[in-house]
C-alpha positions in Angstrom: 43.6 19.2 42.8 41.5 16.8 45.1 37.7 16.1 44.4 36.3 18.5 47.2 38.1 21.3 45.8 37.1 20.5 42.4 33.2 20.1 43.1 33.4 23.2 45.6 34.8 25.1 42.3 32.2 23.6 40.0 29.4 24.6 42.7 30.7 28.2 42.8 31.4 28.4 39.1 27.6 27.4 38.7 26.3 29.6 41.5 28.4 33.0 40.3 26.4 32.8 36.8 23.3 33.9 38.5 21.2 31.0 37.5 21.2 27.4 38.6 20.5 24.7 36.1 19.8 21.8 38.4 16.2 21.8 38.4 15.5 22.2 34.6 16.5 20.4 31.5 14.6 22.6 29.5 17.9 24.4 28.0 20.4 22.8 25.5 22.9 23.0 28.2 20.6 21.6 30.9 19.8 18.3 28.9 23.8 18.1 28.1 24.4 18.1 31.8 21.6 15.6 32.4 22.9 13.4 29.8 26.6 13.7 31.0 25.4 12.4 34.4 23.8 9.2 32.4 27.0 9.0 30.2 29.0 8.7 33.5 26.6 6.1 35.0 27.5 3.9 31.9 30.9 4.4 32.6 30.5 3.3 36.1 28.5 0.2 35.1 31.3 -0.6 32.6 33.8 -0.5 35.7 31.4 -2.7 37.9 31.2 -5.2 35.0 35.3 -5.4 34.9 35.5 -5.7 38.5 32.9 -8.6 38.7 34.7 -10.4 35.9 38.0 -10.1 38.3 35.9 -11.0 41.1 37.0 -7.8 42.8 34.2 -7.3 45.5 35.4 -4.3 46.9 35.8 -2.1 43.7 32.7 -3.7 42.2 30.7 -2.3 45.4 32.4 1.0 44.9 31.0 1.3 41.0 27.7 -0.2 42.1 27.3 2.5 44.6 28.7 5.7 42.8 25.6 6.2 40.4 23.3 6.7 43.1 25.8 8.2 45.8 27.3 10.8 43.4 25.2 11.3 40.1 21.4 10.7 41.2 21.1 13.9 43.3 21.9 16.0 40.2 19.4 14.2 38.0 16.7 13.9 40.6 14.9 17.5 40.1 14.8 16.9 36.5 13.4 13.4 36.8 11.0 14.1 39.0 9.8 17.5 36.8 9.8 15.2 33.8 8.0 11.9 35.2 7.9 11.5 39.0 7.1 7.8 38.5 10.4 7.4 36.2 12.4 9.5 39.2 11.1 6.8 41.5 11.9 3.8 39.0 15.5 5.2 38.4 16.2 5.8 42.2 14.8 2.2 43.2 16.8 0.6 40.5 20.1 2.2 41.2 19.7 1.9 45.0 19.1 -2.1 44.8 22.1 -2.2 41.8 24.7 -2.8 44.8 22.7 -5.4 46.4 21.7 -7.0 43.0 25.3 -6.8 41.2 28.0 -8.2 43.3 30.2 -11.1 43.6 27.8 -12.9 46.0 25.4 -13.6 43.4 26.3 -15.3 39.9 27.7 -13.4 37.1 24.6 -13.9 35.0 22.4 -12.7 37.9 24.7 -9.7 38.5 24.7 -9.2 34.5 20.9 -9.1 34.7 20.9 -6.1 37.3 23.2 -4.1 35.2 21.5 -4.6 32.0 18.0 -3.6 33.6 19.8 -0.5 35.1 21.3 0.1 31.5 17.5 -0.1 30.3 16.5 2.6 32.8 19.0 4.8 31.9 17.9 4.5 28.4 14.3 5.3 29.2 15.5 8.5 31.3 17.8 9.6 28.3 14.5 9.6 25.9 12.3 10.9 28.3 14.4 14.1 29.4 16.6 14.5 26.4 14.5 13.4 23.9 15.6 10.5 21.1 16.1 13.1 18.4 18.6 15.3 20.3 20.7 12.3 21.7 21.3 11.1 18.2 22.6 14.6 17.2 26.3 14.7 16.6 26.7 17.9 17.9 25.1 16.9 21.2 27.4 13.6 21.3 30.4 15.8 21.1 29.2 17.9 23.9 29.0 14.7 25.9 32.3 13.4 24.9 34.0 16.6 25.9 32.5 16.6 29.5 33.5 12.7 30.0 37.1 13.5 28.8 37.3 16.7 31.2 36.0 14.8 34.1 38.6 11.5 33.5 41.4 14.2 33.4 40.3 15.4 37.3 39.9 11.8 37.9 43.3 10.4 36.7 44.9 13.7 38.4 43.5 12.3 41.9 44.4 8.7 41.1 48.1 8.8 40.0 51.2 10.2 41.3 54.8 9.5 40.6 53.7 6.6 38.2 52.0 5.0 41.0 48.1 4.3 41.4 47.1 6.0 45.0 43.2 5.9 44.5 42.1 3.1 42.6 38.6 3.9 42.4 39.2 7.4 41.0 41.7 5.5 38.5 38.9 3.2 37.2 36.6 6.2 36.9 39.1 8.0 34.5 39.3 4.9 32.7 35.4 4.3 32.8 34.9 7.8 31.5 37.5 7.5 28.7 36.1 4.2 27.4 32.5 5.8 27.6 33.8 8.8 25.4 35.2 6.5 22.8 32.1 4.4 22.7 30.2 7.5 21.8 32.9 8.7 19.3 32.2 5.1 17.5 28.6 6.2 17.1 29.5 9.5 15.2 32.8 9.1 13.5 31.2 8.4 10.1 30.0 12.2 10.6 33.5 13.4 10.9 35.9 14.2 8.2 38.7 11.2 7.7 41.7 13.2 8.7 39.9 14.2 12.2 38.9 10.7 12.9 42.3 9.5 12.2 44.0 12.0 14.8 41.3 11.0 17.3 41.9 7.7 17.2 45.9 8.0 17.3 45.2 10.1 20.7 43.0 7.5 21.9 45.7 4.9 21.5 48.1 7.4 23.1 45.7 8.1 25.8 45.4 4.4 26.6 49.2 3.8 26.5 49.5 6.7 29.0 47.1 4.9 31.5 48.8 1.7 31.1 52.2 3.0 31.9 50.6 5.4 34.8 52.0 8.3 33.1 52.1 11.7 34.9 48.7 13.1 35.1 50.1 16.4 32.9 50.8 13.9 29.9 47.1 12.5 30.4 45.8 15.8 30.5 47.6 16.9 27.3 46.2 13.8 25.3 42.7 14.2 26.6 42.7 17.7 25.9 43.9 16.8 22.5 40.8 14.9 21.6 39.0 17.7 23.2 40.3 20.3 20.9 40.0 18.0 17.8 36.5 17.5 18.6 35.9 21.3 18.8 38.1 21.9 15.8 36.1 19.8 13.7 32.8 20.9 14.8 34.0 24.7 14.6 35.2 24.5 11.1 32.0 23.1 9.8 30.4 26.1 11.6 32.6 28.5 9.8 32.2 26.6 6.3 28.2 26.7 6.7 28.4 30.0 7.8 30.1 30.8 4.4 27.3 29.2 2.7 24.5 30.9 4.7 26.3 34.2 3.8 26.2 32.9 0.1 22.6 32.2 0.1 22.0 35.6 1.7 23.7 37.3 -1.6 21.6 35.2 -3.7 18.6 36.7 -1.9 19.9 40.4 -2.1 20.8 39.5 -5.9 17.1 38.7 -6.4 15.7 41.6 -5.0 18.2 43.9 -7.1 17.2 42.0 -10.2 13.5 42.6 -9.6 14.5 46.1 -9.1 16.5 46.4 -12.4 19.4 47.8 -10.3 22.5 46.5 -12.3 25.1 47.8 -10.1 24.0 46.2 -6.9 22.9 43.0 -8.7 26.7 42.6 -9.9 27.9 43.4 -6.7 26.0 40.5 -5.0 26.4 38.1 -7.7 30.4 38.9 -7.4 30.6 38.8 -3.6 30.4 34.9 -2.9 33.3 34.3 -5.3 35.4 37.5 -4.3 34.7 37.4 -0.7 33.5 33.9 0.6 35.0 31.0 -1.7 38.7 31.6 -0.7 37.7 30.6 3.1 35.7 27.4 1.7 38.3 26.4 -1.0 40.6 24.5 1.1 37.8 22.6 2.7 36.3 21.7 -0.5 39.3 20.7 -1.9 40.0 18.4 0.9 36.5 17.0 0.7 36.0 16.6 -2.9 38.5 18.3 -5.6 36.0 18.0 -8.2 33.1 19.5 -6.1 35.7 22.6 -5.4 36.1 23.0 -9.2 32.3 23.0 -9.5 31.4 25.4 -7.0 34.4 27.7 -7.9 33.0 27.4 -11.6 29.4 28.2 -10.7 30.2 31.2 -8.3 32.7 32.4 -11.0 30.3 32.4 -13.9 27.0 33.8 -11.9 28.1 37.5 -12.6 28.0 36.5 -16.1 24.7 34.7 -16.1 22.5 36.3 -13.4 22.4 40.0 -14.4 19.9 42.4 -15.8 21.3 41.7 -19.6 19.4 38.3 -19.5 15.7 37.7 -18.9 14.7 37.3 -15.4 13.9 33.8 -15.7 17.5 33.0 -17.3 18.9 34.9 -14.5 16.7 32.9 -11.7 18.0 29.7 -13.5 21.7 30.6 -12.7 20.7 31.6 -9.0 18.9 28.3 -8.6 21.8 26.3 -10.1 24.3 28.3 -7.9 21.6 27.5 -4.9 21.9 23.9 -5.9 25.7 24.0 -5.7 25.5 25.2 -2.3 23.3 22.6 -1.1 25.7 19.7 -2.5 28.6 21.4 -0.6 26.6 21.8 2.5 25.7 17.9 2.2 29.4 16.9 1.4 31.3 18.9 4.1 29.0 19.6 6.8 26.9 16.2 6.6 22.8 16.3 6.4 22.6 15.1 9.8 24.6 17.9 11.6 23.0 20.4 8.9 19.7 19.6 10.6 20.6 19.8 14.2 18.8 22.6 16.0 22.1 23.5 17.9 23.9 23.9 14.6 21.5 25.9 12.9 21.3 28.2 16.1 24.9 28.7 15.8 24.6 29.7 12.3 22.3 32.2 13.1 24.4 33.7 15.5 27.2 34.0 12.9 24.8 35.8 10.4 23.3 38.2 13.0 26.7 39.1 14.2 27.8 39.8 10.7 25.0 41.9 10.3 25.9 44.1 12.9 29.2 45.0 11.6 27.8 45.4 8.0 25.0 47.7 9.1 27.6 49.6 11.4 29.7 50.3 8.1 26.6 51.3 6.1 24.6 53.6 8.0 25.4 57.1 10.0 22.9 59.8 11.1 20.0 58.1 9.6 21.5 58.0 6.1 22.8 55.0 4.0 26.5 55.9 3.1 27.1 52.2 1.7 24.2 50.9 0.1 25.8 47.3 -0.6 27.0 46.9 3.1 23.5 47.7 4.0 21.8 45.1 1.8 24.6 42.6 3.2 23.4 43.4 6.5 19.9 43.1 5.5 20.6 39.6 3.6 22.1 38.1 6.6 19.2 39.2 9.0 16.9 37.9 6.7 18.7 34.4 6.4 19.0 34.1 10.0 15.3 34.5 10.2 14.8 31.6 7.4 16.8 29.1 9.5 14.9 30.4 12.7 11.8 29.4 10.8 12.9 25.9 10.5 13.9 25.5 14.2 11.2 27.2 16.0 9.2 24.1 16.8 12.0 22.9 18.6 11.9 26.0 20.9 10.0 26.8 23.7 6.9 28.9 22.7 7.6 32.0 25.1 11.3 32.1 23.8 9.8 32.1 20.1 7.7 34.9 20.8 10.5 36.8 22.2 12.7 36.3 19.0 10.0 36.9 16.8 9.2 40.4 18.4 12.9 41.3 17.9 12.7 40.5 14.1 10.0 42.8 14.2 11.6 45.7 15.9 15.0 44.6 13.9 13.3 45.0 10.6 11.5 48.1 11.7 15.3 49.7 13.0 16.5 49.2 9.1 13.5 50.6 7.6 14.0 53.6 9.7 17.8 53.7 9.2 18.3 53.6 13.0 21.4 54.4 14.5 23.9 51.3 14.6 23.8 51.1 18.4 20.1 50.2 18.2 20.4 47.6 15.5 23.2 46.0 17.5 21.1 46.1 20.5 18.2 44.4 18.7 20.3 42.0 16.8 22.5 41.4 20.1 19.1 40.5 21.9 18.2 37.7 19.4 21.8 36.4 19.9 21.3 36.6 23.7 18.2 34.6 23.2 19.9 31.7 21.2 22.6 31.9 23.9 19.9 30.8 26.4 18.6 27.9 24.2 22.1 26.6 24.3 22.7 27.5 27.8 25.5 29.8 27.3 24.3 32.7 29.0 27.0 35.5 30.2 28.3 34.9 33.5 27.6 38.1 35.5 28.0 38.2 39.5 26.4 41.6 40.8 22.8 41.3 40.0 22.1 44.6 41.4 24.1 46.4 38.6 21.4 45.1 36.2 18.8 46.8 38.8 20.5 50.0 38.6 21.1 50.0 35.1 17.7 49.3 34.4 16.4 52.1 36.8 19.2 54.7 35.1 18.0 53.8 31.3 14.1 53.9 32.5 14.8 57.7 33.9 16.6 58.7 30.8 13.8 57.2 28.6 11.2 59.7 30.7 13.4 62.6 29.8 14.0 61.5 25.9 10.4 60.8 25.3 9.5 64.3 27.1 11.8 65.7 24.4 10.0 64.0 21.5 12.9 61.9 20.9 10.8 58.6 20.4 13.4 56.6 18.7 15.9 57.2 21.6 13.4 56.5 24.2 12.3 53.3 22.5 16.1 52.4 22.2 16.8 53.3 25.9 13.6 50.8 26.8 14.9 48.0 24.5 18.3 48.4 26.4 16.7 47.9 29.5 15.0 45.0 28.7 17.4 43.0 26.6 20.7 44.1 28.1 19.7 44.0 31.6 16.4 42.5 32.4 16.9 39.5 30.7 20.0 38.5 33.0 17.6 38.8 36.0 14.9 36.6 34.9 16.8 33.3 35.6 17.9 34.5 39.3 14.2 35.5 39.8 12.7 32.3 38.9 15.3 30.5 41.2 14.1 32.6 44.2 10.5 31.8 43.5 10.0 35.2 42.2 8.4 33.9 38.6 5.3 35.9 39.2 6.8 38.9 40.0 9.5 38.7 37.0 6.7 37.7 34.4 4.7 40.9 35.5 7.6 43.2 35.0 8.6 41.5 31.7 5.2 42.5 30.5 5.2 45.8 31.6 8.5 46.6 30.3 9.0 44.5 27.0 5.3 44.7 25.9 3.5 47.6 27.5 6.1 50.7 27.8 7.4 49.6 24.6 4.1 49.6 22.9 2.9 53.0 24.5 6.5 54.4 23.0 5.8 52.9 19.7 2.1 54.5 19.7 3.2 57.8 20.8 1.0 58.0 24.0 1.1 61.1 26.0 4.3 61.9 28.2 2.1 61.5 31.3 1.0 58.0 30.5 4.6 56.8 29.8 5.8 58.3 32.9 3.4 56.5 35.0 4.2 53.2 33.3 7.9 54.1 33.7 7.3 54.8 37.6 5.4 51.8 38.0 8.2 49.7 36.8 10.6 51.7 38.7 8.6 50.5 42.1 8.6 47.1 40.9 12.5 47.4 40.4 12.8 48.9 43.8 11.1 45.3 45.2 13.5 43.4 43.0 16.3 45.2 44.4 15.6 43.9 48.0 14.9 40.4 46.6 18.0 40.1 44.2 20.6 40.4 47.3 18.7 37.2 48.8 20.4 35.4 45.9 23.8 35.7 47.3 22.3 34.3 50.7 20.8 31.1 48.6 24.4 30.8 46.8 26.3 30.9 50.3 24.0 28.4 52.0 23.9 25.8 49.0 27.8 26.3 48.8 28.0 25.6 52.5 26.1 22.7 52.3 28.0 21.5 49.5 31.1 21.9 51.3 30.3 20.1 54.2 28.8 17.3 52.1 31.8 17.0 50.1 34.4 17.2 53.3 32.1 14.5 54.6 32.5 12.2 51.6 36.4 12.7 51.1 37.0 12.0 54.8 35.8 8.4 54.3 38.7 5.9 53.8 40.4 5.5 50.3 40.6 2.4 48.9 43.8 1.5 46.9 43.6 -1.9 45.3 44.9 -3.4 42.3 43.1 -3.1 38.5 
């Protein structure tokens, strides 16, 4: 696949999501994309240095030019929004690099120009991404993965039948592998020793494949092996940490039942951690620290004997606190303090807890009656623990999103109190999960935005009917689904279409005003009038949304023309 097709495919992939991330670095994914461009820029600087050392003027010029020709345009809107003066500085520095870093000046003068450009990259990273996020292990893993994925494409363009046909692309691939390895050196102390050894071996094999001009499929397999190891390492830590969080949830439920002197349920929650969760944690604990594995097992095994209604409440609490201490040690040892403190990691834990709570509640409640109290309390405990984690990270999240999530938690607890239908609890918990997806930039991909408009219209019409019948709970559930499962997915595209004011107006009318009216039991005539007003706005949105397709096609067309123009340029094929 040549570069034109790859770029067109990537652009198309972005457009069909219904949102375009190029103008904002507010989301986690937006910052990953911006930082990835910076890392590729650093890769080009490295390739530039290699070619200057080899006195290769043509390839040096290519790598001095690539950052401004290929990467700056994607970064400019974000830079401009963050700091217009920095945008000017970055553009000016990259524009002048080709004149200041070449074989016509001394090597020392060229290096000074490159070092100045590296300084500008560092300032851009600090300003847009932030020093804290830039230092997070999980964030750096994401950057490594993007660099390696891009290197696969570059190598595939460059090598065929053991021959380098496109030297510039071959060097691009090399540079991105090199940069990913530099980042890996920064984080390997945070990754378990076995995984580090496997990744180091894979890098050796990858460089050997480059040296041998191996078939692109071989390079792809090896690079993907590193990507897989990175993902597996992070995923395994999420799974382990999630088990710890569920354990803490059980401790909370145990405390509640001890306070209520409910011996039966207290025993269940004292037993669940060892009976349901420990087996999944044991292999990881044993691999990390066999003595810690024994300590965790022993502490959880004895909890049912030490924390119950047969001993004083203070004695029981001491046993629980001791178990909490062991959980903290296990987290620090296996996951690591740095990763444990990362916002993105905590968001993932929240999502796992909420997803599990949905399943537990679904088992527990039917027709407004709790049939399985232990599972009901499990669901409650996991919601509680997710909310505790949220309190730790809300200062890192934009205010509007925090408000939405807080409101959803209020509604979710109200649904628990009302023994609401499991579908309603699923909608509310799913709404929080969706908001967290947006924080991470992992929004669901949907193409036909008009379907959301139609769904909202249908749900609101049903809302009027059910409210008129007196079924307030169902009316509220329908309204909530209209917002969480549908309108949320229209917000991004409406903003991209310069319809932010309309989006915010409808959001307030639907999320706040209508739902409040239903909760307060307002007259049907008032609720109907509010619904009708929203439906009028949805008619307007229905006429606006199709324009997104036109915008997408226009952007795609321009991109295709630009790519064709770029790829029409003569290719340079020289020695390394």
